[in-house]
C-alpha positions in Angstrom: -33.4 -21.3 9.2 -32.7 -24.9 8.4 -29.3 -26.5 9.1 -28.5 -26.5 5.3 -29.0 -22.7 5.1 -26.9 -22.2 8.3 -24.0 -24.2 6.8 -24.2 -22.2 3.5 -24.4 -18.9 5.5 -21.4 -19.9 7.6 -19.4 -21.0 4.6 -20.0 -17.7 2.8 -19.1 -15.7 6.0 -15.9 -17.8 6.3 -14.9 -17.1 2.7 -15.6 -13.3 3.0 -13.7 -13.0 6.2 -10.7 -14.8 4.7 -10.7 -12.5 1.7 -10.8 -9.4 4.0 -8.0 -10.7 6.1 -5.8 -11.6 3.0 -6.4 -8.1 1.6 -4.9 -6.4 4.7 -1.4 -7.7 4.3 1.4 -5.2 4.3 3.1 -4.3 1.0 6.7 -5.4 0.7 9.4 -2.8 1.7 10.8 -0.8 -1.2 13.9 -2.0 -2.9 17.3 -0.5 -2.6 18.0 2.6 -4.7 20.3 2.3 -7.7 24.0 3.2 -7.1 24.9 6.9 -7.5 26.4 8.0 -10.8 24.4 5.5 -12.9 24.2 7.1 -16.4 20.7 7.7 -17.8 21.8 9.2 -21.1 24.6 6.9 -22.2 23.6 6.9 -25.9 23.4 10.6 -26.4 27.0 11.1 -27.5 26.6 8.3 -30.1 23.4 9.8 -31.3 25.0 13.2 -31.7 27.9 11.7 -33.6 25.6 9.7 -36.0 23.5 12.9 -36.5 26.6 15.0 -37.4 27.8 12.3 -39.8 24.4 12.1 -41.4 24.2 15.9 -41.8 27.7 16.2 -43.2 26.9 13.4 -45.7 23.7 15.2 -46.8 25.6 18.4 -47.2 28.5 16.9 -49.2 26.5 14.6 -51.4 23.5 16.8 -52.0 22.9 16.8 -55.8 20.3 19.6 -55.9 
């Protein structure tokens, strides 16, 4: 091997080893959980009220 080939080979090995080392980092710790009692269905009551209003309107103003 010539000196030029050795330098290219050494550079490629250095880059590959650096990529492998960078890929072995630890993932960050998980975040804190949300506080208890957080509502996940806050708009259900509004949706039911709108649906009841729409249904009553259709029943009252139905011209058929």
